[in-house]
C-alpha positions in Angstrom: 132.7 173.6 34.4 132.3 172.0 37.7 132.9 168.4 38.8 132.6 166.4 41.9 135.1 163.6 41.5 134.6 160.5 43.8 137.0 157.6 43.9 134.8 154.6 44.1 135.1 150.8 44.6 131.9 150.6 42.5 129.0 152.9 41.3 125.8 152.7 39.3 123.0 154.8 38.0 119.4 153.7 37.7 116.6 155.3 35.7 113.0 154.2 36.3 114.2 151.3 38.5 116.6 149.9 35.8 120.4 150.1 36.0 121.5 152.2 33.1 125.2 152.2 33.8 127.6 150.6 36.3 131.3 150.5 37.0 133.8 148.9 39.3 137.0 150.7 40.6 137.4 154.2 39.3 135.6 157.5 39.3 132.0 158.6 39.7 132.0 162.1 38.2 129.1 164.5 38.7 129.5 167.1 36.0 128.0 170.6 35.8 128.2 172.9 32.8 127.9 176.6 33.3 126.8 179.3 30.8 130.5 180.4 30.6 131.8 177.0 29.5 133.3 176.2 26.1 135.2 173.3 24.7 138.3 174.8 26.2 137.0 174.3 29.7 135.7 170.8 28.9 139.1 169.7 27.5 141.1 171.1 30.4 138.9 169.5 33.0 138.8 166.1 31.3 142.6 166.1 30.9 143.1 167.2 34.6 140.9 164.4 35.8 142.6 161.7 33.7 146.0 162.8 35.0 145.0 163.3 38.7 147.0 160.9 40.9 144.6 159.8 43.6 144.9 156.0 43.5 147.4 154.4 45.9 150.7 153.0 44.7 152.4 149.9 46.3 153.5 152.1 49.2 150.0 153.4 50.0 150.6 156.9 48.6 148.2 158.5 46.3 150.5 158.4 43.3 148.6 156.7 40.5 146.2 158.0 37.9 143.0 156.3 36.7 144.9 155.3 33.5 147.6 153.7 35.7 145.1 151.4 37.4 142.9 150.7 34.4 140.0 152.3 36.2 136.5 153.0 35.0 134.2 156.1 35.0 130.6 156.8 35.5 129.8 160.3 34.4 126.5 161.9 35.4 125.3 165.3 34.3 124.3 167.5 37.3 123.1 171.0 36.6 122.6 171.5 40.4 126.4 171.8 40.8 125.9 175.3 39.2 123.6 176.4 41.9 124.1 179.9 43.4 122.9 180.0 47.0 124.4 183.3 48.0 121.0 185.0 48.5 118.1 183.6 50.3 117.3 179.9 50.9 116.3 178.9 47.4 119.2 178.2 45.0 119.3 179.9 41.7 120.3 177.9 38.7 120.7 180.8 36.3 124.5 179.9 35.9 123.7 176.4 34.7 123.9 176.1 30.9 120.8 175.4 28.9 120.6 171.9 27.3 121.6 173.1 23.8 124.9 174.3 25.3 125.4 171.7 28.0 124.6 168.5 26.1 127.4 168.9 23.5 129.9 169.7 26.2 128.8 166.8 28.4 128.9 164.4 25.4 132.3 165.8 24.4 133.6 165.2 27.9 132.4 161.6 27.8 134.0 161.1 24.4 137.3 162.6 25.5 137.5 160.1 28.3 136.9 157.3 25.9 139.5 158.7 23.5 142.0 158.9 26.4 141.7 155.1 26.7 139.6 154.8 29.9 138.6 151.1 29.8 134.9 151.6 30.6 133.0 154.9 30.5 129.3 154.7 31.5 126.8 157.5 31.7 123.4 158.5 32.9 120.8 160.2 30.7 121.0 164.0 30.4 118.0 165.5 32.1 116.6 162.2 33.4 115.5 161.5 37.0 118.4 159.3 38.2 119.3 157.3 41.3 123.0 157.1 41.8 124.6 154.5 44.1 128.3 154.3 45.1 130.8 153.0 47.5 133.2 155.9 48.0 136.8 154.5 48.3 138.8 156.2 51.0 136.7 158.3 51.1 138.2 160.4 48.4 136.1 163.3 47.0 137.5 166.2 45.1 135.8 169.4 43.9 137.0 170.8 40.6 136.0 174.1 39.1 137.6 175.3 35.9 137.1 178.9 37.2 139.6 178.1 39.9 142.0 175.5 38.4 142.5 176.8 34.8 145.5 179.1 34.3 144.4 182.7 33.6 145.8 184.1 30.4 
């Protein structure tokens, strides 16, 4: 599973010109599900994101989690994160999970964030043409890939 995590002052997603979801301070998360992903990767990534300390404390150090600040999340499905551009100039998306695999993992990720007590969790619509707007705070942008961050057993 792959995620682009952006610390934002605010973010929104529009579909067909209508705002579908909007948040204030927190994370915009672009989430890509690969063919290799299971609930194990989904849970690990969600827990990692909830506990990351990238919000500033009273001394200006990145030492607070999204839970510590009562932050919000906008989670957007993004199969293009699974692109493979190693050969040629046209990316291959063969590593992106098909909807029947990706949708339950995406929805499980969203639900896990709600279960963790995130005050507001907004989403886009899986597979829809979306326009995402954000004000990146910092800027802070972190790339997370469960292939790289999960312990190997």
